[in-house]
C-alpha angles and dihedrals in degrees: 000000000000126000089249091059090055094055115098112256115232111253119226128196105208116194126186132139091213103090095201093048089047093051096047095044094047092051092050092048091048090051087059091059101262126130109237130204107191122205124187096217143337098291092056091046093053090047091052092050092046088055088069098267086127094092091047100050119086100178140009123214109198135187115223105216106061133136119259096015132016122232095261093053089046091052089053092048093048091049089054087058095040112018095190094053114126117217137202119194105213108187146146090215115111099186102065110145111236088222089067094054099074093120096040119099098190136011116210120180113223089232090065089077137242093280091065091048092050092048092052092046090052092047096048092043088048096231137116116236133184095244100155096075092045093047089052089053092048093051097048 
């Protein structure tokens, strides 16, 4: 076992109401060495955090347009559970009011590509990750 295998892997809460997007994104993030907890919407994400995942999650990646609660409101709610939680809003929406993003650390438009998302995850989780080979796989 190498020293890298002994290091704790950053844990990501990935939230999206689009099941296909959730599946693809969580697989790509896992291939980069992160642990992923996938939630199909805001209610499931809040439930997961309330079940004491809060101490085990390093970063949340949230979609904006979801039923019940949008990604910005969810970021605020998750921060109330875990104040040190870092959040990325990963959305295709272009009309998100800046006043709603008070609990969001980074906004990444889905059109920017998976490489940008992975780079921001690595930066916020303060790790280096071999994203280039995984991004190549995702693009092919």
